N, C-alpha and C positions, 0 to 999 in steps of 0.2 A: 672171289670177287664177282660181282654181278656182271652179266653179259650186256646189260643195258646201262646207259648213263643215269646217274641219280639226279633227283631234283636239285640237290645241294650242289652237285658239280656244275649243272647248267646255270644255277644262280651265280656261282663263282665266275663262270665264263661271261655272263651278262654284265656283272659288276666290273670286270676287267675291261670290257668293251667301252663302258661309260667312263670310268675313272682313269684308265690307262696307267695304272699304278697298282702294284701288289699291296702296298700298305694302305692306300686309300680304299681299294676294293675290299680288303679285309675288314677295315673299320666299318664300311657300309654293311657288310654281311655279319658284323658282330662276332668275328672270329679272329684268331691270331693270324699273322702273315704266314707263318709256317703251315698252319692248317689249310689255308686257302691254296698255298703253293702245292702242298701235297695232293689236294683234291684235283687241281688242274693236271698234275702229273699222272694221277690215276686215270683221269679222263683220256689223256693222250695215249696211255698204255692200252686202255680198253679199245680205243678207236684205231690204234696203230698209226696215228697221224698227229703232227704237231698242230696245236690250235693257237699257241702264243709264240710270238717272235720276241725272244729275250736278248737279241743281239744289240738292241738300241737302248738308250737311257730311258726313253719313254716307251712303256710297254704297249705293243700293238698286237692285234690278232693276225694270224697268218691268213692267206687267201682261203684255206679250208675252214679256219675258225670263223671267218666272216660269212662263208657260205652256209654254215650250219646255225648261225646266230638267229636268223629269222625263225627257224624251226624250234630253236631253244626257247625263244620268246613265246611262241604259240603254246608250247608244252607248259611253261611256267604260268602263263595266263590262265590256262584251263585248270591247272592244279590249284592255283590261288582262288579261282572262282568256286571250286568244289568246297574248299575250306570255308570260304566266305559265306557260301550259301548255307552251310550247316550252322555257322556261328550266328548268322542273321536270324535264322529260324529260332534258335535257342534264346538269344538275348541280343537285341540290336545295340549298336554303338558301344561294343566292348571289343577288346583286343586291338591289334595293330591296324592302322589305316595310313596308307602311304599317300601323302599329299604334297604336290608341288606348288610353289608360290613364287611370284615374280618379285624382284628386288625393290620395285617402286611401290609395293604394297606391304611386304613382310615386316619391316621395322616399325611401321605405323599402325597396322591393324592387329598384328599378332599380340602385342602387349595388352590390347583391349579385350580380345576374345579368349586367349588361351587360359588365363586363370579361372574364368567363369565356366568354360567348357570342362576344365578339370574338376571343378567343384560339382557341377551337375552330372558329369559322366566320368567318375573317377577310374573306371576300368577301360576307358578309351585311351589307346596309346597312339597319338598322332606322330608319325615319323615324317618330318618335314624336309623337303629339298627346295632350296632357293636357287633359282636360275632364270634365264631369259625365257620368254614365252615360247619361242620355237623349240627349245630344248625340252622343256617340261611337257609340251604338247606331244613331241616325239616319244618321250618316255611313257606318257599316258597311252599312246597308240600301241606301243610294243609291250605294255603290261607291267613295266617297271614301277609305274605309279598307278594308284587307284582313282585319284581325282586331282584336279588342279584348280587353283584359285588365281585368277588373272583379270586383266582389264579388257573389256569389249568396247568397240567391235574388234574381233579377232577371229579368223577363219579356223574352225576346228571340225573338219569333215568327219562324219561318222560318229560324232559325239553330241551329247545333250548339253546345252548351255542353260543355266539357271541364274537369273539375276538376283543379286543380294541388295544392291542399292546403286544409285547414281550420284556422282559428286561433281561439283563445278570446279573449274580452274580459276586461279587468281593470277594477276600480274604481279611479279616481284621485281623491284628495281631499286637501285641505290637511293637512299633517303633524300627526298627533296628534288630528285632529278626529273620526275614525270611532269611534263608541261601540258599534257593533253586533258581531255575531258574525264570526269569522274562521275559515274562508273565509266570504264574504258570501252570505247567503241572499237570493235575488232579491226576495222579498216585503218585505224590510226597506227597500227603496228607494222604496216607494210614496209615502211622505209626505216624501221628501227633495227638495231642489232639484237637479234633474238638468240639467246644461248639455248642449246639443246643437248639432250643425252646422245651418246654415240649410236651409230647404226646398230640395230638389233633390239633396241628397247622399244616396245610398243608405245610407250609414253611419247617418244619422239614423233612417231607416226600420228598419234592422236593430236598432238600440238600442231603439226603441220596441216593436218586435215581441218582442224578448227580455224586456222589462219587462212587457209585456202590460197596461200602463196608460198614460194620456196626460195626465191633468189637470195635475199639477204641472209636468211638462216642457213642456207646450204653453203654459203661462202665462209661462214664462221669457223675459225680454226680451234675454238675452245669448246669442243664437244666433250662433255663430261661422262664419266663412267657410272656416276651415282647422283642422286638428288642432293646429297650433302655436299658433294664437290660442286655441283651446279650452283648451290647457294653461296659457296665460298667465292666463286667467280663473280657473282652479282655483288657480293659484299665488298670486293676489291675493285669494283668499278668497271668490269669488263663488258657489262651490258645488262640486259634484263632477261627474264625467263617466265615461263608459265608453271605454276605449282599446283598440284591437286589439293583439294581441301584437307585431306587427311594429313598431309605434310605440314600444312599451315597450322592445323589444330594441335598437332603434337608438340608445338613450341620449338621447332627446329630453326626458326627464322630469327636471326640476330636483330637487335633494336635498330641498327642502322640500315635496315631494308624496309621499304614501304610495301605493304600488301594491299593491292587495289582490286576491287571487284570488277567484273565485266558487266556491261549493259546487256539486257535481254536482246536476242536469245543468247544465253550464256554458253560458252564452250564447256563441255562436260565429258566425262568418261564413265562407263558402267563397270561395276565390280561384280564378278560372279564366279560361279563354280561350274566346271565341266567334267563329264565322265563319259566313258564309252557307252554307246547305245546298247540296250538289253543287258546291262551289267546285272548280275544276280544280287548285288547290294544296292540297287537303285533306291529302294525304299529307305534304306539306311542313310544314303546320301541325301535324300530329301529331308529326312529328320535332322541331319546335320545342318542343312541349309536353314531350316526353320529355327534351329537352336541359335545359329549365328545371327539371324535376323532379330531374334528376341534380345540378344545381347546388345546389338548395335542400336 
C-alpha cells in the first residue's frame, strides 16, 4: 500500500463531505458504493485516524476528516489543473468539464444550449451540478467544480465573472386581477402581495432589490422552493410574483396567469459564468462562453 493518500481516496473524502451519503458520493464519483467505502477505509488505515463518522444515519466527517479536507481540496485542485492544462493544450473543449448551475436557470436554459453544444463539441462532457448559488460558489472555490453558471449581481471573490446576457423580469398575476398601469410601474407593487422564492435563492434577492421595498414581501408565508411552485401559487390566487424572461419564454406559465411587462427602467438580472482567477483552462472557458452566446 502507498504511504501517501491517493488522489482517488481524497476524491472520495471530498464527495462524502458534500453529499453526506456513501451511495450519493459513489454515484458522484462513478464507482460502486463498496469501492468508495473500501477506499475510505484504506485512507483511514493509512492515516491511522478515522475520517468518517459512521455512527449516524447521515454520514459526516470526523473532526480530523474536516481538518484535512481543505488540504485535500488543494491537492485535488492542483491535480485537476495539471490534467486540464495538458488537455487544453492538446485540444480545447474536450473531456469532462464540471459545471454548477442554479435551479432558476437550469430547466430553462439547458434544453436550449446542451443539444447544440453536444453537436458542435461532441467530445465535451459537461458534468452538471444543480444547486443554490452559495453552494456552487463554495464548490467552485474548493475545486469541486470548474465553473458555475448563475445570475448576477452575486459576490464571487477571487473569481472571474463573464456576462452571457441580461434578461428582464415580468409581473405574473392571476388573470384579470391587475388593475394598475400597463406597462407596470415598479412603485405600484409596494402595497401588493408579492410571492417570492425561499431564502437562499438569489432570484429572491434580485426581486427585492428591484422593488426596493421589503415589508409586504417579507411577511408573505408562501415562500416557494422553485419557480414552478411559485407559478402554482399565483395560479391559485395567492398573489403575484416576478418571473425572469427565460421562464416566461419556455411556456411554463398557464393560460389563467397574465404576464405583464414593466415600464423602463425595467428590473433585470444578468446571466453569466464564473471561474477561479488564473485557472489553466481560462481560454477554454472563454471559448465555452462564446459558444453559448452564439447559441443564444
